[in-house]
N, C-alpha and C positions, 0 to 999 in steps of 0.2 A: 934284764936277763943276767944271771950270775954266770961268770966265765967258768967256774968250777962245777957248779950244779947243773948247768944247762938251762934251757928255757923253762919258764914257769909252767905250772899245771894248766893254766888257762890257755896259754899258747899251744901247749901240747894237745889239748882237747880240740882246739880249732884246727890244728894241722891234721889230726886224725880224721876229723869230719871232712876236711878237704880231700884227703887221700881216699876216703871211702867214696866220695862222690865222683872222683876221677876214675876209680875202679869200676863203678857202676856205669859210667859213661863210656868206658873203653879208651880213656886217654892215657897214653904212655908218658910217664913223668921221668925226666932226667934231672937229678939234683945238680945245682951249680957247683963249680970248682971253688977251692979256697976255704976261707974260714966259714963261709955260709954252708959249705958242704959238710964241715965237721959238726955244725950245729944241727943239721938235718940228717945226719948219718943214721940216727935211730929209726928214721922213717923207712929205711930200706927193707928192714925185716918186718914191716907192718903188713898184716894180712887183713884185707877188708872183710867185714862180716858178710855172710851170704845174703843175697838180695831177697827181700820178701816178695812172695807171689802177688802179682797185681790183682786186686779185688775188682770184680765187675761193678760198674757204677750202680748205685742204688736207684732203681726206677720207682718213681712215686706211684702209689696205688691209684689205678684208674677207677672211674665211676662204673657201677654195674652196667652191663650191656642192656640195651632196650629189649623188652619182650617182643616176640615175633607176632603175637596176636593181641587183639583188644576185644573186650566184651561189648556187644551191641544188643540192646533190647529192640526187637522188631517194631513194637508199637511206638516207641519213642522215635525210632529212625524214620518210620513212615510219616509221623506227624511233622517232624522237622523237615522232611523232604518236600512236603506240600507247601508250595509258594503262597497259598492263601493264608497260612498262619504266619503272623508277624509279631515282632517285638521291637519297640521303638521304631516302627515303620520299616523294618528290614526283615528279610527272610531269615529263617532259622537254620538253614543248612550249613552256612559258613561258620556261625558261632558254635553250632553243635560239633562240627569237625574240630575246632580249636578246643572245645571242652574235653573231647576224648583224648586229644594229644596232650593236653595239660595233665590229665589224669595219668597218662603213661609217664610223663616226666616226674610226677610226684611218686617216686619209687618208694619212699619211706612211709607213704600213706598218712602224712600229716594233715592233708586237706588244704594246704596253701603252698604258694611258691613266691619267692621274691621276684619283684618286677625286673630286677637286673638279671636274674637267672632266666626268666621267661624271654626277655629281649635277646640275651646272648644265645639261647638255644634255638630261637625261631627266626632270627634275622641275620645271623652270621652264615655266610655261604659255605664255610668249611664245617658247619655243624651237621650231624646226621639227621637232625630234625628241622632243617631249614625249610621255611614255608613262605614267609612274607618279608617285605621291606618294613622299615620302622613306621612309616606313616600308615601303611595298610594294617599293621598290627594294632596300632592305636585306634584306628577306625573300627576294627572288629571287636576290640575290647569294649568300646562304647556300645556297640550293638547288643552284646550279651550281658551288659551290666545289669544286675538285679535279677536275672533269670538263671544264668549258668554260673556266675561268679560275682564277687563283690571285691572292690579294691579298697583296702583299709590301710591306715598309717599305724605302724607299730615299731617302736624303738628307733625312730629316725629313718625308717625305710618303708617303702610301699610294698604291700603284699597283695597277691591275687588269691583271694580265699574262694575255693571251689564250693559250690552249693551241692549238697547231697542229692543223689539221683532221685530219691523218693520225693524230696521237696520240689525238684524240677517237674516231676510227673504231676504232683498235686497242683503246682502253679499253672500248668497247662491244662488242668481239668481233664485228664485222660481217663480217670477212674482206675482201671486195673490194667496191668501189663498182660497182654495175650501172647500165646505161643511160647517158644523156648528162646533163651538167650543164644546168641550166635558168636562164635569165635571168628572174627574177621581179621585177615592178615593186616598188620600195621602198614605194610607197604602201600596198600590201597588208600590209606589216609595221608600218606606222605608223598603222593604222586608229584612229579615235577613236570615243568614244561607248560605249554599252552593247553588250556582245557583241562587242567588238573582238577578243578572243582567239579566239572562234568564227570570225571572219572570217579571222584568221591561219591557223587550222587548215584552213579551206576552201582557202586559197591553197596551203598545203603539200600538201594532197590533190591539188590541180590540178597541182602540180609533179611529183608521182609519175606522173601520166598523161602529162605533157608529155615526161618523160625516158625513157619506155619505147620510143620509136622508135629506129631505127638508120639514121642519115643521112637520106636522102630517103624511105626506106621506112617506111610507117606501122607502128605497133605492132599486134601480133596481138590477137585477142580475149582477154579475161581475165574470169574468173568473179567473182561477188560474194563467194563464199567465200574465194577467193584474196586479193582486196583486203582483206577483213576480217582475214585472218591477217597481211598485210603492215602495214596501217595501224591495225588495231584499231578501225576504223569499221564499225559495223553497216550492213546494207543500207539501213535507213531513213536513217541519217546520211549515207551515201554519196549517196543521192538528194537530200537537202537540200543538200549541198555542190555537187552537179552543177547544181542549179537556181540556187543563189546565184552561182556562178562562170560560168555559161553554158557548161558542158561539154556537147558534143554526143554523144549516145548513139545508137548504131546497132545494130540487131539483126543477127544472123548466123544463117543457116539452112543446115543440112547436108542435101544431097540424097543419099538412100540408094539410090534406084533407082526402077524403075517400081512403081506402087502396085498391090498386091493385098491382100485381107483377110488372107490367110495370112502374107504378109510383114510386115504391120503387127502382127499378133498375135505372131509370132515375135520381132520387134524389141522389143516391149514386155515379153514374159514372159521370154525366154531371154537377151536382151542388155541388158535394163534401160534401153532408150532411150525417151525420151518421143516416140515416133513419131506422126505424124499425116498426114492427106491434104493435099497441097499442090497447088493448081491454078495452073498457069502461064498466066494469062489473057493476058498481053502478050508471051509468047514470049521471056522473058529467057534461058531455058536453050537453047531451040531456036526460032529465029524462024519456022521452017517448021511448027512444031507448037504453035500457040497454043491454049490451053485444055487442054493435055496434063496428066495427073494423075500426080504423083510421090509417093513416100514420103519424108518429110522429118522432121528433128528439129531442135530449137533448139540453137544453140551459145551460148557466152558472148558478151556484148555487146562492141562496140568503142567506144572513147572517144577523142574529139578535144578537146584543150585549146583554150581561146580564143586568139585571135591575140596577145593581150598577153603571154602566157607562151610564151617561145620557147626551144627546145632549142638549145644551143650545140655546134657542131661543132668541137671542139678536142682537142688531145692532152694537155691538162692532167689529164684523168681517167686516161689511161693512165700518165702519170708518177706520179700519186698511187698507183695500184695497184702499180706497181713498188716504190714506197717502202713500201707496206703489206706487201709480201711479206717485207721484212726486219723489220717490226715485229710481224707476227702469228706465232703459234706454228704448228707443223705440225698440220694438220688443219683450221684455220680459214682460212688463206690461203696455205698452203704448196704443195708440189708434188703432193700427193695429192688435190687437188680434182678433181671430175668435171665435165666439160663438159656443159652443159645441152643436152638434145635439143630441137630446134626442131620444133614441130608444124605451124605455119602457114607456107606458102611462097608466093612470088610467082607461080610457074607450075608446070605439071604436071611438067616435066622435073626441076626442082629437087626437087620432092616425091618423085618416084620414086627419085632418087639417094639421098635421105635414108632412104627406106623400105628400100632395099637394104642400107644399113649396119646397120639395126636393124629386122627384119621384124615384131617384136612391138609396135612403136609405130605408132599411126595417124598419118597425115600428111594435110594438107588443102591444096588450092589453089583459088583463086577461079574461079568460073564466070561470074558477072556481078556488077557493082557498081551496076547500074541499079535504080531503085525505092527504097522506104523501107528495105529489108533487103538485105544482101549474101548471095549464094548461094555455097556452097562444095561442092566435090566431095571425097570422102574415099577414101583407100586404106587399108584396115584389115585386120588379120589375120582377122577374122570375115567370113563370107560370108552374105549375106541371101538 
């Protein structure tokens, strides 16, 4: 340092920075006495620059939030719910659940996920999609290998490549997808705690009922035996699932005609119908004849899914079926399939037209929807 010129420019800069930091920190500085005070006297009139406003920390962009619903095809859900259908000796309900969750995780729609991403998303307990432990995840990946996904090596990593839904349906030889697609809340597939797979199966069973309608028209009655053949669920398990998911069950009654003992005996013995005496106390059939006695028989129940499970009115299912026509062999989804005959109609005129096309098939139309049961009128080949 030169005695006449004072400190060098480098020292001046360092002392200015030191004074600025002291001012920002609120430290009061007293210069020392003597020669050192003369060398630092120029610092007394130094004014620290105004402090810059603290910028908020940069938050890294988070991944997009998970959707609240997932698309379910009722035909595929019912097939995977049936324990009689197996792949690699294991039932299909657990791999199908993982298949739908992996489709949710594939937000970019690439059709594949890294094994490291799958393991982190499904096995970490702090993950919103936590489902399994590592050993259980590996076992389930082996069960669905070749049907729902394929694990391939690519660029030094293992990828889980999801199989397109049309190819899954073709591999299971389902032919065509019936009904409407259903928007099922994702929370039903991510259930936690004991019995969560049973909760998933109950949700799939609900999707089967929700997709049976056609537009705004409700689904017709269906028997317990038919539901058992579709989903593999016994009548006892069906009732358990209906109670768990809040499915509304409504009885249906077929009015055969005026009641006589002869007509009841003939219906029971010769026609095999569980006929009984039905008294119309409130006049639901004919309001002018309250208390009239009719001959009636029970029909299969009607089912209404809860409001949280919604049928989707879109053309995606039709596009999928056209694609399946090219993937399925003749006989399973080709041109020789037979159109199903509809038994339950919205009014009498539609039912009569259907009966004229096939007089050997019974047809039904509603008489009244009031009360705890729905009343139907029948047009059948037999005469009581």
